[in-house]
C-alpha positions as CSV (number, residue, x, y, z in Angstrom):
1,M,-10.6,-17.3,6.9
2,A,-9.9,-15.0,9.9
3,T,-11.5,-11.8,11.2
4,L,-11.3,-9.5,14.2
5,K,-12.9,-10.5,17.5
6,K,-14.4,-7.1,18.0
7,S,-14.9,-3.8,16.0
8,V,-12.0,-1.3,16.0
9,E,-12.7,2.5,15.7
10,I,-9.9,4.6,14.1
11,I,-10.2,8.4,13.9
12,G,-7.8,10.7,12.0
13,H,-7.5,12.6,8.8
14,G,-6.5,11.8,5.2
15,I,-2.9,12.6,4.1
16,H,-4.0,13.8,0.6
17,S,-7.5,15.2,1.2
18,G,-6.7,16.5,4.7
19,A,-10.3,15.7,5.6
20,A,-11.3,14.4,9.1
21,V,-12.4,10.8,8.9
22,R,-13.8,8.1,11.2
23,M,-13.4,4.5,10.3
24,V,-14.7,1.4,12.0
25,V,-13.3,-2.0,11.1
26,H,-15.9,-4.7,11.8
27,P,-15.6,-8.5,12.1
28,S,-17.1,-10.3,9.1
29,K,-18.1,-13.9,8.3
30,A,-17.6,-13.3,4.5
31,H,-14.2,-13.6,3.0
32,G,-12.7,-10.4,1.8
33,I,-12.1,-6.8,2.8
34,F,-15.0,-4.4,2.0
35,F,-15.5,-0.7,2.6
36,N,-18.8,1.1,3.1
37,R,-18.9,4.8,2.5
38,V,-21.4,5.6,5.3
39,D,-21.5,9.2,4.1
40,M,-22.8,8.1,0.7
41,P,-25.9,5.9,1.5
42,G,-26.9,3.4,-1.2
43,T,-23.5,3.2,-2.9
44,G,-22.9,-0.4,-1.8
45,P,-19.7,-2.1,-0.6
46,I,-16.4,-1.3,-2.2
47,A,-14.2,-4.4,-2.6
48,A,-10.5,-3.9,-1.7
49,T,-9.3,-5.9,-4.7
50,Y,-6.8,-5.4,-7.4
51,D,-9.5,-5.4,-10.1
52,N,-11.4,-2.7,-8.3
53,V,-8.5,-0.2,-8.1
54,G,-9.7,3.0,-9.6
55,E,-6.6,5.1,-9.4
56,T,-2.9,4.9,-8.4
57,K,-1.5,8.2,-9.8
58,M,-1.9,10.2,-6.6
59,R,0.9,8.2,-4.9
60,N,-1.5,5.9,-3.2
61,T,-3.9,3.1,-4.0
62,T,-7.6,4.1,-4.5
63,I,-10.4,1.6,-4.8
64,G,-13.8,2.1,-6.3
65,D,-15.2,4.7,-8.7
66,V,-13.0,7.8,-8.4
67,K,-16.0,9.8,-9.7
68,S,-18.4,8.4,-7.1
69,A,-17.9,6.1,-4.1
70,H,-14.2,5.4,-3.5
71,V,-11.6,5.1,-0.8
72,Q,-8.0,6.5,-1.1
73,T,-4.8,5.4,0.5
74,I,-5.7,1.9,1.6
75,E,-2.2,0.4,1.4
76,H,-1.0,0.9,5.0
77,L,-4.3,-0.4,6.4
78,M,-4.2,-3.4,4.0
79,A,-0.6,-4.2,5.0
80,A,-1.5,-4.2,8.7
81,L,-4.6,-6.4,8.1
82,F,-2.4,-8.9,6.2
83,V,0.3,-9.1,8.8
84,A,-2.3,-9.4,11.6
85,G,-3.8,-12.3,9.7
86,V,-7.2,-10.6,9.0
87,D,-8.6,-11.5,5.6
88,S,-12.3,-10.8,6.3
89,A,-13.6,-7.4,7.4
90,V,-16.2,-4.8,6.7
91,I,-15.0,-1.2,7.1
92,D,-17.4,1.7,7.6
93,I,-15.8,5.0,6.7
94,D,-17.3,8.5,6.5
95,G,-15.0,10.0,4.0
96,P,-12.9,9.4,0.8
97,E,-9.6,8.5,2.5
98,T,-8.4,6.3,5.3
99,P,-6.7,8.0,8.3
100,I,-3.0,8.5,7.8
101,L,-2.2,8.3,11.5
102,D,1.6,8.4,11.8
103,G,2.2,7.6,8.2
104,S,3.1,4.0,8.8
105,A,1.3,0.7,9.4
106,A,2.2,0.4,13.1
107,E,-0.8,2.0,14.7
108,F,-3.3,0.1,12.5
109,Y,-1.5,-3.2,13.4
110,K,-1.5,-2.5,17.1
111,D,-5.2,-1.7,17.0
112,F,-6.0,-5.0,15.3
113,I,-3.9,-7.1,17.6
114,D,-5.4,-5.3,20.7
115,A,-8.9,-6.2,19.4
116,G,-7.9,-9.9,18.8
117,V,-8.0,-12.0,15.7
118,T,-9.8,-15.3,15.2
119,R,-7.8,-18.3,14.1
120,G,-7.9,-19.2,10.4
121,N,-5.8,-19.8,7.4
122,M,-5.5,-17.3,4.5
123,K,-6.1,-18.4,1.0
124,K,-2.7,-18.8,-0.7
125,I,-2.0,-17.7,-4.2
126,V,1.2,-19.5,-5.3
127,V,3.1,-17.8,-8.2
128,R,3.9,-20.4,-10.9
129,R,5.1,-18.3,-13.8
130,T,7.1,-15.0,-13.8
131,V,5.2,-11.8,-14.6
132,V,6.8,-8.3,-14.9
133,A,5.2,-4.8,-15.0
134,H,7.3,-2.0,-16.4
135,A,6.9,1.8,-15.8
136,A,6.7,2.3,-19.6
137,E,3.6,0.2,-19.7
138,V,2.0,2.3,-17.0
139,R,2.8,5.5,-19.0
140,R,1.3,4.1,-22.2
141,G,-2.0,3.4,-20.3
142,M,-2.3,7.1,-19.2
143,N,-4.2,9.8,-21.0
144,I,-2.3,12.8,-22.2
145,F,-3.0,14.9,-19.2
146,S,-1.8,12.2,-16.8
147,R,1.3,11.7,-18.9
148,I,2.1,15.5,-18.7
149,K,1.6,15.4,-14.9
150,W,3.9,12.3,-14.6
151,W,6.5,14.1,-16.7
152,L,6.2,17.3,-14.6
153,I,6.6,15.5,-11.3
154,N,9.6,13.5,-12.5
155,T,11.2,16.6,-14.1
156,V,10.8,18.6,-10.8
157,S,12.2,15.7,-8.7
158,G,15.0,14.7,-11.1
159,R,14.0,11.0,-10.9
160,K,14.0,8.6,-13.8
161,S,10.9,6.5,-14.5
162,N,12.5,3.2,-15.4
163,G,11.2,1.1,-12.6
164,Y,9.6,-2.4,-12.6
165,V,7.9,-4.8,-10.3
166,K,8.3,-8.6,-10.9
167,L,6.6,-11.6,-9.4
168,E,8.2,-15.0,-9.8
169,P,8.0,-18.4,-8.2
170,G,9.7,-18.6,-4.8
171,D,10.3,-21.2,-2.1
172,G,6.6,-22.1,-2.0
173,K,6.2,-20.9,1.5
174,T,6.8,-17.1,1.7
175,L,6.1,-13.7,0.3
176,D,9.8,-12.8,-0.3
177,I,10.1,-9.1,-1.1
178,T,13.2,-7.1,-2.2
179,A,12.6,-3.4,-2.8
180,T,15.1,-1.0,-4.2
181,L,14.9,2.8,-4.3
182,I,17.2,5.1,-6.3
183,Y,16.7,8.8,-5.7
184,P,18.9,11.8,-6.7
185,E,18.5,13.2,-3.2
186,K,21.6,12.4,-1.1
187,I,19.7,11.5,2.0
188,I,18.1,8.6,0.1
189,G,20.4,7.7,-2.8
190,A,20.3,3.9,-3.5
191,Q,18.6,1.8,-0.8
192,T,17.6,-1.9,-0.8
193,F,15.7,-3.8,1.8
194,S,14.5,-7.4,1.8
195,F,11.8,-9.1,3.9
196,K,10.4,-12.6,4.0
197,F,6.9,-13.2,5.4
198,D,5.4,-16.7,6.1
199,G,2.9,-15.9,8.7
200,T,4.9,-17.3,11.6
201,K,5.5,-15.3,14.8
202,K,9.1,-14.8,13.8
203,S,8.2,-13.1,10.6
204,V,5.4,-11.1,12.2
205,D,7.8,-9.9,14.9
206,A,10.3,-8.9,12.2
207,F,7.7,-6.8,10.5
208,V,6.7,-5.1,13.7
209,R,10.3,-4.5,14.7
210,D,11.9,-3.6,11.3
211,I,9.2,-2.3,9.0
212,A,5.8,-1.4,10.5
213,R,6.9,2.1,11.8
214,A,8.5,3.2,8.5
215,R,6.7,6.4,7.4
216,T,5.8,7.8,4.0
217,F,8.1,10.5,2.7
218,G,8.3,13.5,0.4
219,K,10.4,16.5,-0.5
220,Y,9.4,19.8,1.2
221,S,9.9,21.8,-2.0
222,E,7.3,19.7,-3.7
223,W,4.7,20.2,-1.0
224,E,3.1,23.3,-2.5
225,Y,2.9,21.8,-5.9
226,L,1.2,18.6,-4.5
227,K,-1.3,20.6,-2.5
228,K,-2.4,22.6,-5.5
229,H,-3.0,19.3,-7.3
230,G,-5.1,17.8,-4.5
231,M,-2.3,15.9,-2.8
232,A,-0.6,16.1,0.6
233,R,-3.1,18.5,2.2
234,G,-3.0,16.5,5.4
235,A,0.7,16.0,5.5
236,N,2.7,17.2,8.5
237,E,5.9,16.6,10.4
238,N,4.1,13.8,12.4
239,N,3.1,11.6,9.5
240,V,5.7,12.3,6.7
241,I,9.5,12.2,6.6
242,A,10.1,15.7,5.1
243,L,13.3,16.0,2.9
244,N,14.8,19.4,3.0
245,N,15.0,21.4,-0.3
246,S,18.6,20.4,-1.0
247,G,17.8,16.8,-0.5
248,D,20.8,16.1,1.7
249,G,18.8,15.9,5.0
250,T,15.4,15.8,6.6
251,L,13.4,18.3,8.5
252,N,12.4,15.7,11.1
253,K,14.2,12.7,12.4
254,T,14.2,9.3,10.7
255,I,13.9,6.0,12.6
256,W,16.4,4.3,10.4
257,P,18.7,5.8,7.6
258,D,16.9,3.5,5.2
259,E,13.4,4.2,6.5
260,F,12.4,5.3,3.0
261,V,12.8,1.8,1.3
262,R,11.4,0.1,4.4
263,H,8.2,2.1,3.8
264,K,8.1,0.7,0.3
265,I,7.9,-2.8,1.8
266,I,4.7,-1.7,3.6
267,D,3.3,-0.3,0.3
268,A,4.1,-3.6,-1.5
269,I,2.5,-5.8,1.2
270,G,-0.6,-3.7,1.3
271,D,-1.0,-3.7,-2.5
272,M,-0.3,-7.4,-2.7
273,N,-3.1,-7.9,-0.2
274,T,-5.6,-6.7,-2.8
275,S,-5.0,-10.1,-4.5
276,G,-7.6,-11.5,-2.1
277,G,-5.1,-13.9,-0.6
278,F,-1.5,-14.6,0.6
279,I,0.8,-14.2,-2.4
280,V,3.4,-16.9,-2.2
281,G,6.4,-16.0,-4.4
282,K,9.3,-13.6,-4.9
283,L,8.5,-10.0,-5.4
284,T,11.2,-7.7,-6.8
285,S,10.4,-4.0,-6.7
286,F,12.9,-1.8,-8.5
287,K,11.8,1.8,-8.1
288,G,8.3,0.5,-7.7
289,S,5.0,2.2,-7.4
290,H,1.4,1.5,-6.6
291,A,0.6,1.5,-10.3
292,L,3.3,-1.1,-10.9
293,N,2.1,-3.2,-8.0
294,N,-1.4,-3.2,-9.4
295,L,-0.3,-3.9,-12.9
296,V,1.8,-6.9,-11.9
297,L,-1.3,-8.4,-10.1
298,K,-3.4,-7.9,-13.2
299,K,-0.8,-9.7,-15.3
300,L,-0.6,-12.5,-12.7
301,F,-4.3,-13.1,-12.8
302,S,-4.6,-12.7,-16.6
303,N,-3.7,-16.3,-17.1
304,P,-4.7,-19.2,-14.8
305,E,-1.4,-20.9,-15.6
306,N,0.5,-18.1,-13.8
307,Y,-0.7,-19.2,-10.3
308,D,-2.3,-21.9,-8.2
309,I,-4.8,-21.3,-5.4
310,I,-4.5,-23.2,-2.2
311,G,-7.3,-23.0,0.4
312,S,-10.9,-21.8,0.3
313,K,-12.0,-18.9,-1.9
């Protein structure tokens, strides 16, 4: 178990809600990442765990009761905590969504490293049997209104919903991620990126150098639609890679030509961190999503024969 050496204050606004938010990440002696909605007294802690995910359809991971105390867009923060080696923290937040900052995990990570992290070993969850989550399964679990919304978004974007996320046994030491995106927009097209993380300085440095700064992205022509449906109200040129309407370029500069798929690695790491430990195995994300990441964890933990746990709970 490891935690921060001192509290970290992070101030910003939510990318979907657009609301101003103050968040303070505190050291904790109890294992796990927990949020407290300080603007909603008496609601109790919200566990950042896969089985407490309330919603993923707004292009993010939301924990808690979406009709009451919840926190949206936790994935970038969770990725930064994982790579920093923090598995125990209490997070006070005064709004429904974490700050988006620059749309990546880099600023979160820097803040945690600057604060210092106590030494400790994460609980390891070793994948023993292969589990796969398919996009068709996610659709079947939606109500009719969510299915229509899914269909509209994909029709407008021209993207096919045939993705999957697979967890399978790996080398017994690493979280080995390969993510693939296939978009009709020429600026993205087909992109694949792989990353292995074992907690060593070498893999941490690789994350900081090659992945942490990768920002979320979206098409400018979809922005008005998303805002009308409660999404992307806090998006701007400083926290989102904005694709132009033709899809053959961007309105702001990319760090790397494949920054889009590198950001998917951040999302995958953050979502895997809701497992409550260090997932050891091979993760393949083909046109993946937060919903698929959550479903594959549910499948993994649905049968004790699918995994082994090494280390304290």
